[in-house]
C-alpha positions as CSV (number, residue, x, y, z in Angstrom):
1,M,100.0,82.8,240.4
2,V,103.2,83.7,238.6
3,F,105.5,86.0,240.4
4,S,107.8,88.4,238.6
5,F,111.1,88.4,240.5
6,M,111.9,91.9,239.2
7,Q,108.8,93.4,240.6
8,M,109.2,92.0,244.1
9,P,110.4,94.1,247.0
10,G,113.9,93.5,248.3
11,F,112.9,91.8,251.5
12,I,111.0,89.1,249.6
13,K,113.8,88.7,247.1
14,K,116.2,88.1,249.9
15,E,114.0,85.4,251.5
16,I,113.5,83.6,248.1
17,E,117.2,83.7,247.4
18,K,117.8,82.0,250.8
19,L,115.2,79.4,249.9
20,E,116.9,78.8,246.5
21,E,120.3,78.4,248.2
22,T,118.8,75.7,250.3
23,L,117.2,73.9,247.4
24,S,119.8,74.3,244.7
25,P,121.7,71.0,245.4
26,F,118.5,69.0,245.2
27,L,117.3,70.8,242.1
28,K,120.5,70.1,240.3
29,K,120.1,66.4,240.9
30,V,116.4,66.3,239.9
31,N,117.1,68.2,236.7
32,R,120.0,65.8,235.9
33,Y,117.7,62.8,236.4
34,A,114.9,64.3,234.3
35,F,117.4,65.3,231.6
36,W,118.6,61.7,231.1
37,A,115.2,60.0,231.6
38,F,113.5,61.4,228.5
39,P,116.2,60.4,225.9
40,L,116.6,56.9,227.4
41,I,112.8,56.3,227.3
42,A,112.5,57.7,223.8
43,I,115.4,55.7,222.4
44,S,114.1,52.5,224.0
45,L,110.5,52.9,222.8
46,F,111.5,54.0,219.3
47,N,113.8,51.0,218.9
48,L,111.4,48.5,220.4
49,F,108.5,49.8,218.2
50,F,110.8,49.6,215.2
51,M,111.9,46.0,216.1
52,F,108.3,44.7,216.7
53,F,106.2,46.5,214.0
54,V,108.5,47.8,211.2
55,S,111.3,45.3,210.9
56,P,110.3,42.3,208.8
57,A,112.9,40.0,210.4
58,D,112.5,38.3,213.7
59,P,113.7,40.5,216.5
60,N,117.0,39.7,218.2
61,I,116.6,38.7,221.8
62,I,119.7,40.4,222.9
63,S,118.7,43.7,221.3
64,L,115.2,43.4,222.9
65,V,116.7,42.9,226.3
66,I,119.2,45.8,225.9
67,F,116.4,48.2,224.8
68,A,114.1,47.0,227.5
69,V,116.8,47.6,230.1
70,I,117.5,51.1,228.7
71,G,113.8,51.9,228.9
72,A,113.6,50.6,232.4
73,A,116.5,52.8,233.4
74,G,114.8,55.8,231.8
75,F,111.5,55.1,233.6
76,A,113.4,54.6,236.9
77,L,115.2,57.9,236.5
78,A,111.8,59.6,235.7
79,K,110.3,58.1,238.8
80,E,113.2,59.1,241.0
81,A,113.0,62.7,239.6
82,K,109.3,62.7,240.6
83,V,110.0,61.4,244.1
84,R,112.8,64.0,244.5
85,R,110.5,66.8,243.4
86,K,108.1,65.9,246.2
87,E,111.0,65.9,248.6
88,I,112.0,69.3,247.4
89,E,108.4,70.5,248.0
90,K,108.6,69.2,251.5
91,I,112.0,70.8,252.2
92,S,110.8,74.1,250.9
93,A,107.6,74.0,253.0
94,D,109.7,73.1,256.1
95,Y,112.0,76.0,255.4
96,M,109.0,78.4,255.1
97,I,107.5,77.1,258.3
98,K,110.7,77.5,260.2
99,R,111.1,81.0,258.8
100,I,107.6,81.9,259.9
101,Q,108.1,80.4,263.3
102,S,111.3,82.4,263.8
103,S,109.6,85.7,263.1
104,T,109.7,88.1,266.0
105,T,107.4,90.8,264.6
106,A,104.4,88.8,263.6
107,P,101.9,87.8,266.4
108,E,101.3,84.1,267.1
109,H,97.8,83.9,265.5
110,V,99.2,85.2,262.3
111,K,102.0,82.7,262.4
112,T,99.7,79.8,263.0
113,T,97.4,80.9,260.3
114,Y,100.1,81.0,257.6
115,I,101.7,77.8,258.9
116,S,98.4,75.9,258.7
117,E,97.8,77.3,255.1
118,I,101.2,76.1,254.0
119,E,100.6,72.7,255.5
120,K,97.1,72.4,254.0
121,H,98.1,73.7,250.5
122,P,101.7,72.8,249.9
123,R,101.4,73.6,246.2
124,K,100.5,77.2,247.0
125,A,103.1,77.5,249.8
126,M,105.1,80.2,248.0
127,V,102.0,82.4,247.7
128,H,101.2,82.1,251.4
129,F,104.9,82.6,252.3
130,I,105.1,85.8,250.2
131,T,101.9,87.0,251.7
132,F,103.2,86.4,255.2
133,L,106.4,88.3,254.4
134,K,104.3,91.3,253.2
135,V,102.2,91.1,256.4
136,E,105.4,90.8,258.5
137,N,107.0,93.8,256.8
138,S,103.9,95.9,257.2
139,M,103.9,95.2,261.0
140,E,107.5,96.4,261.4
């Protein structure tokens, strides 16, 4: 489900902005890793392919090692970005759970329902969190 930030009520926008403030340092780092990973991998694979299959001369061992190291660095950055994305997912779910637990207007059974939904389906955590915020706002 895609959410349009412009169509959301103010109380939901405020909560999402707080979540984004919490996640922004992590997101910057992940985006930087992903930004550098792709060009390093592409350069390495292109040059290694060219050296093995297109170039008629014997490949230079030093060049092979350099391009292999560049490719390994690119794949390492890509893997690190993937690990950090999972960490961001966990941090955002923890933030949402803490926010739900700190609610004073929602009854306990509603809180536990939404917390269990966020824990069961972390990929849909934002959907459950926004639904909880709407339910909480209607109870006020």
